[in-house]
N, C-alpha and C positions, 0 to 999 in steps of 0.2 A: 552772233555766233560764237559760241563758248569755244575756247581755247584749249582743244585735246590735243595732246601732244601724242598719245598711244593709248591704245587699251592692249590690256595683258589677259590670256585666258590663263590662270594658275590654280589648279583646284586648293592650295595651299593658301591662297589669296596673299596676305602681307606676310611677308618672312623676311629676312635680311637681304637676300638678293633682288627682292621687290622694294624695300624699304630704303636700301641704301644703293646697290649697284645700279639697277633701272632706272630709280628715279633723278640720281645725281647725273647718270649719262644723258638722261632728257632734259634736265632743268627744269624738273616739275617743283611745284611748291603747295600741290595738294593730290594727295592720294584719294581717288574716291572707290571704294569697294561697292559695286552694285550686286547685292544678292540678297534675297528674301529672307534667308534663314540666318545670316549675321546681323542683319539690319534688327533684329529681334533680341540678339545674343551678347548682353553687355559684357560676360565674361570673356567671349573671343575677342570682342573689341578691344579690350583692356589689354589683352595677350599680345595681340597684333600690334596696337601702339607701342609697345615695346620695342618694336623693329623699326619704327618711325623717328626719324632724327628731329629734334626740338625744331630745328628750320622750316618743318613741313607741318602742314595740318593733313587731317584725315577726316573722312567722311564717309557713314555706312549706311546707303541708303537702299531701299527696296529697289527692284527694276521699276515698279510704276512710278516711284518718286522720283527716279533718276530721270525719266522720260517726262515727267512734268516739270523738273527745277532746272536741267540742265541749260536751257537757253536763256535763264535768269544771271548764269554765272558771270562775276565781274571779268573784263577784259584780262585784268592783271592775276586771275588764276590760271596757271598752267596745271592742266589737270591730265593726272595719269590714271586711266580706268582702269579697275582689276576685276574680273567676272571669275567664276568657278567653272563654266562652260560654254561651250559655242553656241547652245542652246540660249544660253542668257544674253549673249553678243546680239544675237538673231533677234532675240525680242527687243532690244535696245534701237537697234538698226530699223527694224520695222516701225518703231515708234518714234521715228524722227530724231534719234541722236546722230548727231553727223560724225560717225566712224568711218573714217577711210583706210586705216591700217589696223592689222590686229596682228600681236604677236603671241604664238602659241609656245608657252613654256613648260609647263608641266599639267599632264592629264594622266593620271596614276592608273595601272592597270587594274582591273577587276573582271570578275566572271562575264564571260560574253565579249570581252573587248579584246584587240589586235594589237600588241605593239609594233607600232610602225616608226619608233625611234627610242634613242635610250629613255627619254622623258616624257615620251606620248604614246597613249593608248587610246584606241576608238573604237567604236561600234557603227552600227549601220545609221544610227539617230544623229551620231555626231559627224560621221561622212554627209549626212544629208545637209545639215545645219551648215557646214563650211560650204559645199557646194552652193547653196542660198545665198550665203554671204558673198561668195565670190560672183555670183550672179546679179547681187547690189551693187557690185564694183568695188567690194572691199577687198584691200590686198592682205593676204595670208602668209606671215612671215614664222617659219618655226625656227625658234632658236632658244638657247636657254641664257646666255648672258649676251650682253651687247657687243663684244668684240669676236664673238664667234661667226662665221659666215652663214647665212640665214638660207633656208629652203623653202620653197613654195609648197605649202603642205598638200595643195592637189597633186602633185608629181608622186606621192605617197600614199595616197588614198584611191 
């Protein structure tokens, strides 16, 4: 069983808050970005790596590769998974990735989305993905930083 400490939804993926604050809080030694686009984008990977401390590793996998290799992870790897969308997390869970808790940190506002917190905006597809994750037994905790009080996102959608 892979040692997944937490999965976070953050459409910015790795930035200072993820690379330092969250990963240190969790005691992670590997940040795994599961995103089809970034897995093919070396420039974005290099930029994100600038926010990752030297003591930590980063990996950029497609959703399919994450599903296929996560069970081969070493027990010494303390994994912090970062995804862009709730739909990506749902794909991972349905693919057998043992995700028990999701932190919802940042989902930017765009046309057709409703802002439900200072950092999270959702549309009906996002709402359905969160409901599906909940039905699959995944805990859904909305909070920007570790020392904030979390909120069950289902109470807001």
